[in-house]
Phi, psi and omega in degrees: 000131180224132174242130186221158175211105188243139175252140180239138180228153175056038175278149185288140176227138178301137173304318184297335181280349184265003180244155179283355180287115184293338183252016177295126183235026179298144178270165177104170185227159171233141185269060183250004184283145175221149181197178181214139174230132178215149181172194181224142179232139181230133181223129180226131182223134170244113179289163186300121174196150182052036173079357181220162180210159179199153175221132179230126176227141182215139176219146176226114188218168176221124183234117183234153173238143174287138180291119185278356183280138186295330184267006180237149176238166176092199184223170180218157180290136177286161187300328182261024179277080183278346183079262181258135178226127182228133173228126182230117183236140178199165179196161180221135181244136174243126180254095185285344181295344180275357179259133182297320182297325179288318179296325177293320178295321181290332182277343180287131185297327183267308186293335181297335178292337178291339183295341181277356174289144185301333185271358184267159177290171180218176179306312175226124177246124180237129175243122183227161180217161175214124176242133180231139176222133174225139173293169184298135180277133180290150172206161183264131180293147178241154178237142180267130178256100183301327182298318182261351183054047180222156175263139175236151180281147175295152182289339177260118187277140171051044176270346178259158177223141171287165178292160182293158180255131179215130183205136176237126177243142176229134178236135175245117184240128182238128184242135175238126182256129177238181184297317186245342181222163170237140177244128180238127173246146181215152171231122182247112180260107185257141179055062182305324182288349183057037184279140176273085180284126182288137178255303182196144175278128181263128180257111188271160185295336182274006177092002178260168180233154174222147178263125175271129182248158173281174181302140173273211184299134183216132179246126181235133177229157180188174178231134177240131178246122180254130179259000000 
């Protein structure tokens, strides 16, 4: 468990962001940034024993920067100010080689071929999962200028937020051990909820916008041979 309150000084800020010109595109930085981050972090881990393992981490924080522009007062949310972040990982292993019925099945010339079916047991069967949650990421609203056919940033920084991120992945891994090689088959089920997690809003040249999303539900399978 960690509780923190950190102050930041002399962080880099774009030169172009320090002027009232909405179309200023100068390169380079000035070290006039100041900010504060405070929050709490919790981490819990159970290492592999008794066939299972798990890791849980959670943080709740607030990260702000002072507005460096001379004509503005106050503060704004930093780009990585997600608020709440949760990661939960776990898995369970079954070792069927310690059971007599499985060894008898594996020794049979005909029935042993059934073990390669996805629904059958294996020498070692591992089922694991990973769940991730992040609060909405801040971003600055933009306005389209028809005269110039260009987008400009709003004068108030990071007042908008993307929707929260949520994703659950499950992997089923089956291992077969032989005298000279090991064969591993896996099925990786990503984004079980089939959620459309927002990545970034795209600002198009014609003045319209589109939301770019991350991958939705995706199933990956494969075979690994170890020598």
